[in-house]
N, C-alpha and C positions, 0 to 999 in steps of 0.2 A: 776942876775937871773940864777938859776939853770937849765940847759939844758936836755932836752929828751934824749941827749946822752947817760946820766949814763944809762939808763934802759936797753936799747940793752947788754952794757958792763955785767951788773948782770944777764942779762936771757941768757947767753952765757957760764956763769960759770956753768950752770945746765943742759946745753944742752948735750942730748948723742951725740957720735959721727955716723954719719950717709954719712961720705966722701966716694964718690965713689971708690971700689977696697978696702976698708979697712975695711968697717963696718963688725962689728960682726954677727948681726941680719937683715936679710932682712925684709922689711915689705912685710906683704902677700896683694895681690891685694886688691885694695878697702880702702885700710889703707893708711893715708896721712899724712904727717910733715909739722908743720906752718914752714916754711923756711924766713920769714919776719923778719929781726932783732927787730921791732918795738912791737912783739909779742913773750909771752913763747914759745917754740919750742913741742908745743901740738900734739902728735899723735891723730887722729880722726877716726874711724872706727866705721861703722853700720852694726851690726848682720842681717840676713836676717828677722828677726822678726822685726825688725824697734827699736831694742835697741842702745843707743848710745853709744857709749866708748870716753872717751876723757883722755888720758894717759899722763903726765909729768913726763920722769924720773929725780928724783933729788938725787944723789949718796953721798949727804954730810953726811947722818943719817941713819943708816939701819933700816927705820919704812917706814910705807905707809900709808896712809890715802884713807878710800872708803866715796866718797858719792854718794847716790843713790836717785835721786830725780824725784818725779812723779808731772804731771800735773795735780793735784788733790788736791784742797783748798776749804774752806768753798764756794767759790763763784759757785763750783761746785754740791754744795747739792741741792736736791729740796726744794722749799718753802715748809715751814711743817717739813722739816724733817734738818731743820740746825745743824750741831754741828755732821754731821756723818763725816766730814773728819777727824776729832779730834778725835773723837773716835775711828776710824780705825786705826789712828797711835797708840794709846793705843793698840788694837789688833793685832797690828803684832807684838808684843812681847809676846805674849801667845804662841807661838810656833806652830807645825806642826802635822801633823800625827805621826810624827817618832821621834820630839821632845816636851817635855812635857809632852807626854802620857805613861801610863803602858801597855796598851791596846786599839789601837785606835778602833778595830771594835766594841769592847764593849762599847766605850766611846762613839763613833757615836751615838748608840741609845738612851745612856742618855741622851745627848745633845739634840735629837728631842723631849724626854721627855718633858726637860727644856723649850725649845722653845714653846712648845706645851703651856704648863701650864704659861709661860710669857705673850702668846699672849692673852689667856683666860682672866687673871687678868688687862689687859692692856685696853681690850675692854671694861670690866666692869668698870674700874676706870675713863674710857672717855665718859661713858655714861651720858646721858642730866640728870639722876637722880640716881647715883650709889647706887645698895644695899650694905652699908657698911660690913654688915655682912658674903654678898659673898666675897666681896673685902677681910675682912681678913681670909676667906675661901682659897680662890686663893692665897692669899702671902704665907700660909703655904704648900700649895701644891709645889707652885714654889720654897720654900727652901729645899722640902725634895727631888724635882729632883733635884736642886742645888747640896745637901750632895752626892745622889747616884753618880752624875758625879764627884763630887772631890775626890773619893775615886780612880778613873781612871787614876788622875794627876798625874805627877812627878813636883813636885813644883820648880820652876827656874832653870829648867837645861837649858834653853836659856842662862840664864845671867851666870851660872855657866861655861858653856863650855867658853864663851868670857872672862871670869876671869882667868880661865886655860892656853887659848891663849896670855893672857898678854895685853888685851885690855886697852885704854887710850881713853878717851871723847866720849865712846858711847853714842848715844843719838839720837833725834829723835826732828822734830820742824815742825807745822803744821800751816800755815799763810793762808790768804784768797786765796791766789795764788797758794800754791803748799804745798805738803808735803815732806819731805827729811829725810834720814836714815843716819845717820854718825858713823864713827869709826875708830881709828888707830890703827894698831899693829905692832909688827916686822914683816919686811919685808918678812920672810921665810913663813909667817902664810898666805900666798898670796891665794893659794889653799883652806885652810880650809876656808877661807872667801866665797871663790865661793862656796863651796859645802853648808854652812849653808843656805845665803844668797838666793842663789838659790832655795833652798828648802822652805825657809820661804815665798817666794812669789810666787811659785807655788803652793805650799801645805800647805797652812794658814789654820789653826784650830781656829775659832773663841770662844776660849773656856773663860768659867768665864765672860762672857759679859756681864749679869745683874748686877753681882758686881762690872766690871768697869765702866758700865754708871752710878751707883749710887756715884763712887770717883770723876765722871768727874759731876756730879749734884752737889755737895758737893763744887769742886772747883767753880762752878757758883756761889753758894750762897757765898763761901768767897770773890769773885769778886765783887759782889754785896754789900758787904762792904769795898770796897776799893775805896776811891773818886778818885784818878788818872784813875783808870781802868774804872770807871763810867762815869766820862768826856770823855774820847776817845769814849766807846760806845753810849754816848748821841750824840756826833758829828755826827759819821757816821750814826745812826739810822736817825737823822734830813735832816742832809745834802743831803742823798742820797733818794728818795722818788721812785725809781722804779727799779734800777739797787740792784742785789742782794750784792755789796758791802754794803748796809745798814745794815746785818745782822752780828754780832757777832762771831768770829770763833768758839767759845767753844760752840755756840748755844744758841737758846732762851728757859728758863726752860720747858716752855710749849710742846715744840718740845722733849727737851729730855727725857720728862717723856713716852712718846707716842714711842720712836724708839727701833724699835727690831732686835735682831740678823740677822732676814731675810733682812733687811732694810741695814744692813753692808754687808752683804754679796751679795747682789744686786749693792751696792757702789764699792766695790773690784772687782767684774765682771766687772763692765763697766770702771772702771779708772787705775785699776792697772794691767794692760798691758805693756809689753816691748815697744809697737809702743806709749806709752805716759810715757816713762821714760830716764832719763840720767843717764849713771856711769861716775863719774868722779875718777879717780885712779892716786894719785898723792906721788910719794916718791922713795924709792930706787927700781925700778922696770925696767924688760925689757918689753917694749912694745908688741914683738912678743909674750911674755910668757904670758901677760894679755890677748891678743886678742884669743891666743891659748883656754885658760882655760876658756875664758869666752864664745867662742864657744862651748865646750864641756860641762858645767854647764847651761849656761843659752841658748843656742842655741835650746832647745826643750821647752822653754816658750812660750806657745801658744799665739800668738798676737788676736786682732780682733779689729771690726771697733768702732772707737770713739763714743760716743754719739754727738748728734747735741750741740753746746754752742752758739746759737745764744740769748743769753741773752738779756733782754730788755734794751734799749740805755738809760741813765740818760737825760731827757729833759734838756733843758736850765733854769737854775735858773734865778728867775727874780724879786724876792724881798729877803731882808736881814732876816735872821732868827737869833732871838736872845732868847736862852735859858738859865734857872738859876737852877741849879742844888744844892741841901741845903745839907750841909755835916758839921759835927763837926769837921771840919777840916780846915787848914791854906787856906785862897783864893787863888784861880789862874785861868787863862782861856785857852782854846783850841779855835783856828778860823781855820777853812779850806775855803778855796778857788777853786772853780772847774778848774782843768787844762785838756788840749787836750788830754795827755796821752804820754807814754814814747816814742811812735812812730811816734809821731808827732813834727818838725822840729823846734816847736815854744817852747818845753820843755827846750832846750839849755838857751835860756836868763832867764828861769823862774829857773833854777836852780843857773845860777850866781846870779840872783837875792837872792835869798835865801843866799847864800853863803855874799854877800854884806853885808846884813844886818846881818846874824849871824856866820861868821867867826873868831869863837875866840874872843880874846879882843881888837881884830882892828875892829870888826865889829860893822858896825853903832849902833845896838841895844845897846852892852854892852857899847860901848864908850858912848853913849847919855844916855840911861837910867839905866844902870846899874851904872857906872861909874859918870856919868856927873850929873844928875837930880837925883840920886838915888830912882827912882820911882819903880824899879823893882829888884828881887831876881835872876832873871835869864831870858832871853828872846832871844827863837831858832826858827830857821825857818827849816822846812822839804819840799821835793819838792814832794813828793809823799807818801801819805797816804790813806788807808789801804793798797795798792796794784799797782801793774805794769802792770799787764797784761790788763788793761783797765783802761779809762780815769778816774784818782782820784782827790785827793785833796792835792793842796796845804798848806801847814799847819804851823800857826805861835803857838808856846806853850811858856806863859809865868807865872810869879805870882808876884803882886805887893810885895812891901815891906812894912812894917807899919810904918806911919799910913795910907799909899793910899789904896784906893779902886781898884778893877777891872775895874770899869767904867775908873778911872783917867789913868789909864795901858791902857784901851782901845783905848782911845783917842791919849794916846801918841805912841802907836804902829801905829795905822791908821797914825799919821801925819808924821813918819818916812818914811812910805808906800809913803804917797804923795808927801815927799822931793824927795824919788828916783825916782817918776815918773818925777819930774822936773829939777833934777840933778843928771845925769848920773854918773856912777861912774868915777874913777879916772884912769889913768892907773896900777898908785901904788895899786891900791884895786884889780886891776885884775890879776896884777903878782904876789901879793901873793896868793890870791887863787889858781891859775894854779901851782905853786910852792908847795903849800900845797897836791894838788891832785895828781902830780907827787910822792911827798914824800910818799903817801898812798900808791900808785900803788907798788914802790918799796917795801915798808916794807911789802906788803901783801905776797910777794914771800917769805918771811922767813916761814910762815906758811904753811905747808902740808894740814892740815886740813881746814884754812883759804881759799886757793887758789882752794882747790877743791868744795869748798861749793861756790863760787865764780865763776866758769865754769861751773858746772851742774845746778847752778839756771841760769845765763847767756843763756846758751844754750836751756835749757827747758822751759823759761818763757817768755824770751827778744829774743829766735832765732836764739843766735849767744852768742857762747861762748867768744869773743872778745869786747862784748860791751860797758865794763866798759874800754877797752883803746881808743875804737872809741870815747867814749862819751869824752876823753880826747882831743881826735883831734877836735872834734866839739867846745868844748869850748874854744880852742884857736882862732875860727872863730869868736866867737861873739863879737860884737861891743858895747860900753858903750850905745850908743842911742836905739841897739836892748831891752838892759836890761830894761831901762826905758820905753819904748813903750811895753813891755811883762807885767811889771809891772802896766802900766796905762789900759791894755786891760783885763787882768786876777785879780787883785786884787783890786775889787772893791767893794763896799759896796750891791751892787742886785747881785753879786756872792758869797756872804760868809756868811756862817754858825758860830755863836760864841757862846759859851758854858762859863756861869760863874759859878763857885763855890763859894759857898757865906755859911756863916754860916746860920744855921736856923732862921728864923724868930722866934721873942719873941712875 
């Protein structure tokens, strides 16, 4: 069995020198460096406005990766305004008062005309009995206002700036829990990133909003034609009856049709604040320089009190839900069991239960259902979906191998779960899982962008950048009997929702 001793050795290879009397740079007051060899030597610092910095110096390659993560996901949208978090992610690439604008003073007036025309059109479209002739007139008025605003836009200037700087992997992602913005650059572009990104989130202009909203609506239509996406959406919308995890991240079409730029600006003002963000910087940088530049460019970013997030708790599920979705596609199934949440100690044996069932070709699902009985094309288990901030679903995803049906596979999967409840995993099964976990954690250190994403997500969503390392420690404490007990408690018929994907009825 591999030892965790390998992890500190690799971590020390990328550690900067902070030895007393020999260090090049003295960390400023308030900054701290992680010295426990179990963890990467991350420097942590929080600006006065609440922005958290996590900096890991790795000098192997002259590049640096940035991850700026906001605790602003679809779960934070108001009912009736789903999809705002995702649409705001799109808007964040539309520039600022100085980027993508030929003359912002004039553009601001033009954008106000666009918003007035759009709100009038949406109001008429949303009426109980819309006047179709009036709707068409209002659409033409909106198109004319947008054309006037378009004349004041410098197209794609934001992207061109980053291309000139030598960007790699520039992207953004929205989940039900968070929105994150990532990019990698040559390490001598550190200050350039600070200049651009501080402006991006201090002075955004949500230009081309309705055109981008139409793009998202088209994404929504494409998703409705995707059987896999439909299965996942059907699972959460049926499994959750009260908590906002029931809503798709892209939003419901009826909501998207009625979203306005004013709505997006309100979402931005509520959640895009420094005290709701974590910045992870990983690569060939000096922590003192990163902190100095962050203070210079992000220090003036105004914080605000965050909205209350007392979302309705999901009540206990007391009856099995079975839903059939009909698609001209190969059959499959998704089943979800409500779990206690990632901050509950009972999640650790549930994580191990998922690994016992589906950890590669030695997992029980593969050995018994894919390779043995040849019932399944694949069968996998995931500890938490669709998010980690609140109690979520432990999920099993599988597809039957012809000529077997989804009902046959469902019965076989449940039989394997029942076996796990009665027959605790062997020591060999657990050692294999723990070895694989350690290997993945070590492999993660190779990627600046992957490690930056991990640090920012763990800190901002789970409250501790060391979360993944601590999970490894907790998993080592889990006993075979605890795994069986967790399966018996949570993986039950009355606690599950299952979605069958079937051929349309003839």
